[in-house]
C-alpha positions in Angstrom: 0.0 0.0 0.0 2.8 2.4 0.9 4.5 1.8 -2.5 1.2 2.3 -4.3 0.6 5.6 -2.5 4.1 6.7 -3.3 3.4 6.1 -7.0 0.0 7.8 -6.7 1.7 10.9 -5.2 4.3 11.0 -8.0 7.2 10.3 -5.6 8.1 6.8 -7.0 8.1 5.6 -10.6 5.2 3.5 -11.7 5.8 0.1 -13.3 4.6 1.7 -16.6 2.8 4.8 -17.8 0.6 5.1 -20.8 1.4 8.5 -22.2 -0.2 10.6 -24.9 -3.5 8.6 -25.3 -6.9 10.1 -24.9 -8.6 8.4 -21.9 -12.2 7.5 -22.3 -14.0 8.6 -19.1 -17.1 6.5 -18.8 -18.2 8.5 -15.7 -18.5 11.9 -17.3 -18.7 10.6 -21.0 -15.7 12.7 -22.2 -12.1 12.2 -23.3 -9.3 13.3 -21.0 -5.8 13.9 -22.2 -4.0 12.5 -19.2 -1.3 9.9 -18.6 -2.2 6.8 -16.7 0.3 5.3 -14.2 0.1 1.6 -13.2 1.7 -0.1 -10.3 1.4 -3.8 -10.0 -2.2 -4.7 -10.9 -3.6 -1.3 -10.0 -4.0 2.0 -11.6 -2.1 4.3 -9.3 -2.7 7.7 -10.8 -3.9 9.9 -13.7 -2.3 13.2 -14.7 0.7 14.7 -16.5 3.5 14.4 -13.9 4.0 10.6 -13.7 7.1 8.7 -14.6 7.4 5.0 -15.1 10.0 2.2 -15.4 8.6 1.9 -18.9 6.5 4.1 -21.1 3.7 3.1 -23.5 3.3 5.5 -26.4 -0.5 6.0 -26.7 -0.3 9.0 -29.0 -3.2 9.0 -31.5 -5.0 6.2 -29.6 -7.7 5.9 -27.0 -7.3 4.1 -23.7 -10.5 2.4 -22.6 -11.5 0.2 -19.7 -11.5 -3.5 -20.3 -14.9 -4.5 -21.7 -17.4 -6.9 -20.0 -20.1 -9.2 -21.2 -22.8 -9.2 -18.5 -24.7 -12.2 -19.7 -23.3 -15.1 -21.7 -23.4 -18.9 -21.9 -19.8 -20.0 -22.7 -21.1 -23.4 -23.7 -23.0 -21.8 -26.6 -19.7 -20.8 -28.2 -18.9 -24.6 -28.2 -15.5 -23.6 -26.8 -14.2 -24.7 -23.4 -13.5 -21.8 -21.0 -9.7 -21.5 -21.7 -10.2 -21.4 -25.5 -13.1 -18.9 -25.1 -11.0 -16.6 -22.9 -8.1 -16.7 -25.3 -10.4 -15.6 -28.1 -12.3 -12.8 -26.4 -9.4 -11.2 -24.8 -8.1 -10.4 -28.3 -11.2 -8.2 -28.6 -10.7 -6.2 -25.4 -12.9 -8.3 -23.1 -11.4 -8.7 -19.6 -14.4 -10.0 -17.7 -17.5 -12.1 -18.4 -20.5 -13.1 -16.3 -21.6 -16.6 -17.6 -24.5 -18.6 -16.5 -23.3 -22.3 -16.8 -26.8 -23.7 -16.9 -26.2 -25.5 -20.2 -23.6 -27.9 -18.7 -25.5 -27.9 -15.4 -28.5 -29.4 -17.3 -26.3 -32.1 -18.8 -24.0 -33.0 -15.8 -25.5 -31.3 -12.7 -23.2 -30.1 -10.0 -20.2 -31.7 -11.6 -20.8 -29.6 -14.7 -20.8 -26.4 -12.6 -17.7 -27.5 -10.8 -16.0 -28.2 -14.1 -16.8 -24.7 -15.4 -15.5 -23.1 -12.1 -12.2 -25.0 -12.2 -11.8 -24.6 -15.9 -12.2 -20.8 -15.6 -9.4 -20.2 -13.1 -6.1 -18.7 -14.3 -7.4 -17.3 -17.5 -6.7 -13.9 -19.2 -10.3 -13.0 -18.6 -12.1 -12.9 -15.2 -15.0 -15.3 -15.2 -17.8 -14.6 -12.6 -20.2 -17.5 -12.8 -23.9 -17.3 -12.0 -25.5 -20.1 -10.0 -27.9 -21.9 -12.4 -31.3 -21.1 -10.9 -33.4 -23.1 -13.3 -32.3 -26.7 -13.7 -34.7 -27.8 -15.0 -35.9 -24.6 -16.8 -39.5 -25.7 -16.2 -41.5 -28.7 -15.3 -41.7 -29.6 -19.0 -37.9 -30.3 -19.3 -35.9 -33.2 -18.1 -32.2 -32.5 -17.2 -29.5 -34.9 -15.9 -30.5 -33.9 -12.3 -32.5 -31.3 -10.6 -30.5 -28.6 -8.8 -32.7 -27.5 -5.9 -32.3 -24.9 -3.2 -29.7 -26.7 -1.2 -27.5 -27.1 -4.3 -27.8 -23.3 -5.1 -26.7 -22.6 -1.5 -23.8 -25.0 -1.9 -22.5 -23.3 -5.1 -22.2 -20.0 -3.2 -20.7 -21.7 -0.1 -18.0 -23.3 -2.2 -17.2 -20.0 -3.8 -18.0 -21.1 -7.3 -20.6 -18.4 -8.1 -20.9 -14.6 -7.8 -24.5 -14.0 -8.7 -27.7 -15.9 -9.4 -28.1 -17.1 -13.0 -31.1 -16.0 -15.0 -34.4 -17.0 -13.4 -36.1 -18.3 -16.5 -39.3 -19.9 -15.1 -41.1 -16.5 -14.9 -44.6 -18.1 -14.5 -43.2 -19.9 -11.5 -41.9 -16.7 -10.0 -45.1 -14.8 -10.7 -47.3 -17.7 -9.4 -45.2 -18.1 -6.2 -43.8 -21.6 -6.8 -42.2 -22.5 -3.4 -39.2 -24.4 -4.7 -38.3 -21.6 -7.1 -38.7 -18.9 -4.5 -36.5 -21.1 -2.2 -33.7 -20.9 -4.8 -34.0 -17.1 -5.1 -33.8 -16.8 -1.3 -30.9 -19.2 -1.0 -28.8 -16.8 -3.2 -28.9 -14.2 -0.4 -27.8 -10.7 -1.3 -26.1 -11.3 -4.6 -27.4 -9.8 -7.9 -30.4 -11.8 -9.1 -30.4 -11.9 -12.9 -33.7 -12.4 -14.8 -35.3 -13.7 -17.9 -38.8 -12.2 -18.6 -39.8 -12.2 -22.3 -42.9 -10.1 -22.9 -43.5 -9.9 -19.1 -45.2 -6.5 -18.5 -47.9 -4.9 -16.3 -48.9 -6.5 -13.1 -47.0 -9.7 -14.0 -43.8 -7.7 -14.2 -44.5 -6.3 -10.7 -44.9 -9.8 -9.3 -41.7 -11.0 -11.1 -39.8 -8.1 -9.5 -41.2 -8.6 -6.0 -38.5 -11.2 -5.1 -35.6 -8.9 -6.0 -34.8 -10.1 -9.5 -33.2 -7.0 -11.0 -32.2 -7.5 -14.7 -33.5 -8.9 -18.0 -32.0 -9.7 -21.3 -35.2 -10.9 -23.1 -36.7 -7.5 -24.1 -37.2 -7.3 -27.9 -39.4 -4.1 -28.1 -38.4 -0.6 -26.9 -41.8 -0.2 -25.1 -41.3 -3.4 -23.1 -37.7 -2.4 -22.3 -38.7 1.1 -21.1 -41.3 -0.3 -18.8 -38.8 -2.6 -17.2 -36.4 0.3 -16.7 -39.2 2.4 -15.1 -39.9 -0.5 -12.7 -36.2 -0.5 -11.6 -34.8 -3.3 -13.7 -31.4 -3.1 -15.3 -31.8 -3.6 -19.1 -29.5 -6.1 -20.8 -29.6 -5.4 -24.6 -28.9 -8.7 -26.3 -26.9 -9.1 -29.5 -26.1 -12.8 -30.0 -25.7 -15.1 -33.0 -29.5 -15.9 -33.2 -31.1 -13.2 -31.2 -30.6 -9.6 -32.5 -32.3 -7.2 -30.2 -29.7 -4.4 -29.9 -30.7 -2.4 -32.9 -34.4 -2.4 -31.9 -33.6 -1.2 -28.4 -30.8 1.4 -29.1 -33.3 4.3 -29.7 -33.9 4.3 -26.0 -30.3 5.4 -25.1 -29.8 7.3 -28.4 -32.6 9.6 -27.4 -31.8 9.5 -23.6 -28.1 8.8 -23.0 -28.7 9.0 -19.2 -30.5 5.6 -19.4 -27.1 4.0 -20.3 -26.2 4.0 -16.6 -28.9 1.3 -16.2 -28.3 -0.5 -19.5 -25.7 -3.0 -20.7 -25.0 -4.9 -23.9 -24.7 -8.7 -23.7 -24.2 -11.7 -25.9 -26.3 -14.4 -24.3 -25.5 -17.0 -26.9 -22.7 -16.4 -29.5 -21.0 -18.9 -31.8 -17.3 -19.5 -32.3 -17.7 -18.2 -35.8 -19.0 -14.9 -34.6 -16.3 -14.6 -31.9 -13.7 -14.7 -34.7 -15.2 -11.5 -36.0 -15.4 -9.8 -32.6 -17.0 -9.8 -29.1 -17.9 -6.6 -27.3 -15.8 -4.6 -29.7 -18.1 -5.8 -32.5 -21.1 -4.6 -30.5 -19.4 -1.3 -30.1 -19.1 -1.0 -33.9 -22.8 -1.9 -34.3 -23.9 0.8 -31.8 -21.8 3.4 -33.5 -23.1 2.5 -36.9 -26.6 3.0 -35.5 -25.9 6.5 -34.4 -25.1 6.1 -30.7 -22.5 8.3 -29.1 -19.4 6.0 -28.8 -18.8 6.9 -25.1 -22.4 6.0 -24.3 -21.9 2.7 -25.9 -18.7 2.2 -24.1 -20.3 2.8 -20.7 -22.8 0.0 -21.5 -20.0 -2.6 -22.0 -17.8 -1.4 -19.0 -19.1 0.7 -16.1 -22.8 -0.4 -16.3 -22.1 -4.2 -16.0 -19.5 -3.5 -13.3 -21.9 -1.5 -11.3 -24.7 -4.0 -11.6 -22.6 -6.9 -10.6 -21.0 -5.0 -7.7 -17.5 -5.1 -9.2 -16.3 -1.9 -7.6 -12.7 -1.9 -8.9 -13.6 -2.6 -12.5 -15.4 -1.0 -15.4 -13.5 2.4 -15.5 -10.1 3.9 -15.6 -9.4 5.5 -12.2 -7.0 5.5 -9.3 -7.4 2.3 -7.2 -9.1 0.4 -10.1 -7.6 -2.8 -11.5 -5.5 -2.1 -14.5 -7.8 -3.8 -16.9 -7.5 -1.6 -20.0 -7.3 -1.7 -23.8 -5.7 0.7 -26.3 -7.7 1.2 -29.4 -7.3 3.4 -32.5 -10.7 4.9 -32.1 -14.1 3.9 -30.7 -15.8 3.9 -34.0 -13.7 1.0 -35.4 -12.8 -0.2 -31.9 -9.7 -2.0 -33.3 -7.8 -3.5 -30.4 -4.1 -2.8 -30.2 -3.1 -3.7 -26.7 -4.9 -5.2 -23.7 -3.7 -5.2 -20.1 -5.3 -7.6 -17.5 -4.4 -6.9 -13.9 -1.6 -4.7 -15.2 0.0 -7.4 -17.3 0.2 -6.8 -21.1 -1.9 -9.7 -22.5 -2.5 -8.6 -26.1 0.1 -6.6 -28.1 -0.4 -5.4 -31.6 -3.7 -7.3 -31.7 -1.9 -10.6 -31.0 -2.1 -12.7 -27.9 1.1 -12.7 -25.8 2.2 -16.1 -24.6 1.3 -16.8 -21.0 0.2 -19.6 -18.8 -3.4 -20.5 -19.3 -5.0 -23.2 -17.2 -6.8 -26.0 -19.1 -8.6 -27.8 -16.3 -8.9 -31.6 -16.8 -9.0 -32.2 -13.1 -12.8 -32.5 -12.8 -13.9 -35.9 -14.0 -17.2 -35.5 -15.9 -19.9 -38.1 -15.6 -20.9 -40.0 -18.8 -24.4 -39.9 -20.1 -26.2 -43.1 -20.9 -26.5 -44.4 -24.5 -30.0 -44.6 -25.6 -31.2 -47.1 -28.2 -31.7 -45.7 -31.7 -35.2 -44.8 -32.8 -36.9 -46.6 -35.7 -38.7 -44.9 -38.6 -42.0 -46.4 -37.6 -41.8 -44.8 -34.2 -41.9 -41.3 -35.8 -45.1 -42.0 -37.7 -48.0 -39.7 -36.9 -51.6 -40.7 -37.6 -53.8 -37.7 -37.9 -57.5 -37.6 -37.0 -60.0 -36.8 -39.7 -60.6 -33.0 -40.0 -57.7 -32.0 -37.8 -55.2 -29.3 -38.4 -51.5 -29.4 -37.3 -50.2 -27.1 -34.7 -46.8 -26.0 -36.1 -43.9 -24.1 -34.4 -43.5 -20.9 -36.4 -39.9 -19.6 -36.2 -38.3 -16.5 -37.6 -34.6 -15.6 -38.0 -33.4 -12.9 -35.7 -35.6 -13.6 -32.8 -36.1 -16.4 -30.3 -39.8 -15.9 -30.1 -42.0 -18.3 -32.0 -45.7 -18.6 -32.9 -48.3 -21.3 -32.9 -49.4 -21.9 -36.5 -52.5 -23.8 -37.3 -51.9 -25.5 -40.7 -53.6 -27.9 -42.9 -51.6 -31.1 -42.7 -49.8 -32.8 -45.6 -51.0 -36.4 -45.6 -49.4 -39.5 -47.2 -50.7 -43.0 -46.6 -52.9 -41.6 -43.8 -49.9 -40.1 -42.0 -49.0 -36.4 -41.4 -45.7 -35.8 -43.1 -43.2 -33.0 -43.7 -43.8 -30.8 -46.7 -40.8 -29.0 -48.3 -43.0 -26.8 -50.6 -44.7 -25.4 -47.5 -41.6 -25.2 -45.4 -42.9 -27.7 -42.8 -40.4 -30.0 -41.3 -40.9 -32.8 -38.7 -39.1 -32.1 -35.4 -38.1 -34.7 -32.8 -36.8 -34.2 -29.2 -35.4 -37.2 -27.4 -34.3 -37.5 -23.7 -30.5 -38.4 -23.7 -30.1 -38.4 -19.9 -32.0 -41.6 -19.3 -31.8 -45.0 -21.0 -35.5 -45.0 -21.6 -35.0 -42.2 -24.1 -38.5 -40.7 -24.1 -39.3 -38.6 -27.2 -41.9 -36.3 -28.7 -42.7 -35.5 -32.3 -44.0 -32.2 -33.8 -43.7 -29.9 -36.8 -41.8 -26.6 -37.4 -41.9 -24.0 -40.1 -39.1 -21.6 -40.9 -35.9 -23.7 -41.1 -36.1 -23.8 -44.9 -35.1 -27.5 -45.2 -36.1 -29.1 -48.5 -34.6 -32.5 -47.9 -32.7 -34.6 -45.3 -32.4 -33.7 -41.6 -30.2 -31.9 -39.1 -29.7 -32.9 -35.5 -28.0 -31.6 -32.4 -27.1 -32.4 -28.8 -27.2 -28.7 -28.1 -30.9 -28.2 -27.3 -31.7 -25.5 -24.7 -31.9 -26.0 -21.9 -32.1 -29.6 -21.0 -29.9 -30.4 -24.0 -31.6 -33.5 -25.0 -31.2 -34.6 -28.7 -33.1 -32.6 -31.2 -33.6 -33.1 -34.9 -35.7 -31.7 -37.7 -36.0 -33.0 -41.2 -38.1 -33.7 -44.3 -38.2 -37.5 -44.0 -38.1 -39.9 -41.0 -35.2 -42.0 -42.2 -32.9 -38.9 -42.4 -34.0 -37.9 -38.9 -33.4 -41.4 -37.5 -29.9 -41.5 -39.1 -28.9 -38.1 -37.8 -30.1 -38.9 -34.2 -28.4 -42.4 -34.3 -25.0 -41.0 -35.3 -25.2 -38.4 -32.6 -26.1 -41.0 -30.0 -23.2 -43.2 -30.9 -20.6 -40.5 -30.7 -21.8 -38.8 -27.5 -23.0 -35.6 -28.9 -22.5 -33.0 -31.6 -24.1 -31.6 -34.7 -25.1 -33.8 -37.6 -26.6 -33.4 -41.1 -28.0 -36.5 -42.9 -29.9 -37.5 -46.0 -31.6 -40.9 -46.0 -29.2 -43.5 -44.4 -26.1 -41.4 -45.0 -24.5 -38.9 -42.7 -23.3 -35.9 -44.7 -21.5 -34.0 -42.0 -20.7 -34.1 -38.4 -19.1 -31.8 -35.8 -18.2 -33.6 -32.6 -18.7 -32.0 -29.2 -17.0 -34.4 -26.8 -17.3 -32.2 -23.6 -20.9 -32.9 -22.4 -22.1 -32.8 -26.0 -21.8 -29.0 -25.8 -18.1 -28.1 -26.3 -15.0 -29.0 -28.2 -11.4 -28.8 -27.1 -10.4 -27.4 -30.5 -9.1 -23.8 -30.8 -11.6 -21.1 -31.9 -10.5 -21.1 -35.6 -10.7 -24.9 -35.9 -14.1 -24.9 -34.1 -15.4 -22.2 -36.3 -14.3 -24.2 -39.4 -15.9 -27.4 -38.2 -19.1 -25.6 -37.4 -19.1 -23.8 -40.8 -18.5 -27.1 -42.6 -21.6 -28.8 -41.0 -23.7 -25.7 -41.5 -22.8 -25.8 -45.2 -24.2 -29.4 -45.2 -27.3 -28.0 -43.7 -27.6 -25.3 -46.3 -27.1 -28.0 -49.0 -30.2 -29.5 -47.5 -32.0 -26.3 -48.2 -31.8 -24.4 -44.9 -31.8 -20.7 -45.4 -31.0 -19.8 -41.7 -27.7 -18.1 -40.9 -27.0 -20.4 -38.0 -29.4 -23.4 -38.6 -28.1 -25.5 -35.7 -28.3 -22.7 -33.2 -31.8 -21.8 -34.4 -32.8 -25.5 -34.0 -31.3 -25.6 -30.5 -33.7 -22.9 -29.2 -36.9 -24.7 -30.4 -36.8 -26.9 -27.2 -36.4 -24.0 -24.8 -39.7 -24.2 -22.9 -39.4 -20.8 -21.1 -39.6 -18.6 -24.2 -43.0 -18.0 -25.8 -44.8 -19.2 -27.7 -44.8 -22.8 -28.9 -41.9 -25.1 -28.0 -41.2 -28.8 -28.0 -39.4 -30.9 -25.4 -39.2 -34.7 -24.9 -42.6 -34.3 -23.2 -44.3 -32.7 -26.2 -45.5 -29.3 -27.2 -45.5 -26.6 -24.5 -46.6 -22.9 -24.3 -45.0 -21.4 -21.2 -47.5 -18.5 -21.1 -50.3 -21.0 -20.9 -48.4 -23.0 -18.4 -49.4 -26.4 -19.9 -48.8 -29.0 -22.6 -50.3 -28.2 -26.0 -51.8 -30.6 -28.5 -50.3 -31.6 -31.7 -53.6 -31.2 -33.5 -56.4 -28.6 -33.5 -59.8 -28.8 -35.0 -61.4 -26.0 -37.1 -65.1 -26.2 -37.4 -65.3 -24.2 -40.6 -62.5 -23.7 -43.1 
């Protein structure tokens, strides 16, 4: 402390001083032409009279705080934590707040422990949320239920810093005792939310337990109401869900709201991480007319304030020296990154350093389920019935319930390429019985064959969609034999496969290799007619029961707003 104070007073040289850069002040939303002195892992002082053992020439550049992602699922990148961190630090990210409920659904407490251990010693701080919804709802079947005592244990062991997104909003609003027990078990930490289309009195009930943020707003009106009721707004910009541009007018017109807003990824692929992380979101905000300093506050100080990280999120005396040097905020091209005062990225390249790659937590194996037969997927349709079909649209996670006249062959309801209706199957992979359900989906654009995945939010059972039953069975069988991944098949032939050996969610490949493998299997999906930018990620969300409207799990159709299972057929008296 005495040495730090001596540096701060200008009586002792700092370890290094960044001179000549304009410093982005996210408190006052202005640029300051001051030098920044760093001692150890701490920013000691700011001014013009500091000397250092070394000097960093920042002339013509801007010094910014390290950026933060306030809500992300690392597993959705399909990268293990070490590989994920090595990739995002290149883009100026120095802290993330992941909710590991993906692997928690697949492997329970061992999955959370793995993510904690695997996240130590990385060039990015990882503040885990305790998964609050495993299962996400009563309509999903995970590896094991994580109840109140398990949530308490995660905090007692020091694994988690906040409560992961509370997704079962009907359970919160309705006073479900078990769910409220989990909320109370978290104590005084930040309680993150998930409340799509929840407004009015329902929103008041959702907030009554102290849940204080939401990343599911897709309309400015909805987002503003949540801000008015005291929530922190997380503006999501991921690989499949693109809400940021729709919500930006709020802070473009009222920059003061940025102090209660942050920009998050939620789910982002390895392919997109090669393009950028929070720096890419900065570029998007600037292109849409937002003051760059306002945008910067929403990826630095705002998330730090929400999560109670008092020594992060800004450049100031006493703060951790988590900083990045960029050419300008408009392009946000990263030159250098310091983490805890250590130069981690130089000239846009990662400096070599020790990165832990935890293999010390043995992961349970999931049981192998017997393959399905073509006959098991046959759907007999009652006379005069219409099909209830999941209606999906690219760019949003929300779906619709479509009532459509069925296409019938030999008395069975079948997929129809001309009408963009595919058959969809979800199968339990956590138990040997392998229960499954069959439905239909419109919007994937498939014209032949099938695609399948072991990434199927949030229970992560096997999911497949296709234009014929043999292709669906082939894709699911190959995935079951290999333990999980992404598959494309046509007839009895597997056209492409990307293996995910870690819990059927992640690969140990580097980011570039992972992106290449994902791109290759996506190209096979496009060869089958899919027109979706990320067909496998789009498919993965169709089983997420806690997002409106119509979803499918291994238990069948579900509409979370109605709080009940939904029928496969509907009857229309007059057509």
